[in-house]
C-alpha positions, 0 to 999 in steps of 0.5 A: 637792399635796405630801403628808407623814406626821404623823411627817415633819411633826413632825421637820421642821416648819420645813422644810414651814412654809417651803414653805407660806409660799412658796404650796405647800399641804401634805396632811398624812397618817396611816397613809396617810389624809389627816387635815389640810391646810396651806394659806398664809394670805393677807396683807393686802397680797395681793389674794385671788384673787376681787379679781384676777378682777374687776380682771381682768374690769374690764381693769385687769390681766391674771392670768399664765398661767405663761409669757412670750411667746416674743418678750417680751425682744424687745419694745419698752420701754413709753414713759415720758414724763418718767421717772414710773416711774423716779422713783416706784420711786426715791421708794419705795426712798427712803422704805423702803416 
């Protein structure tokens, strides 16, 4: 976790808020002691971790572990009979969602 002194935070608030918005947590210190912690607020369209773990337990998704398998780019593409995924993506783009 990144830390910043109160004076640094005051001088560069926009920079630190951008990092928090991107998902980082920030520990705010004053005279070397922690006084606050800035954490990102989950948005309504971002599922909370508990819900993701529940979906993983049900086998509906796999939570990433940070790395792709070595052979990821060599894996065959999944079948999409009727191009349903392509149609859904194009439809979503046209609707502006």
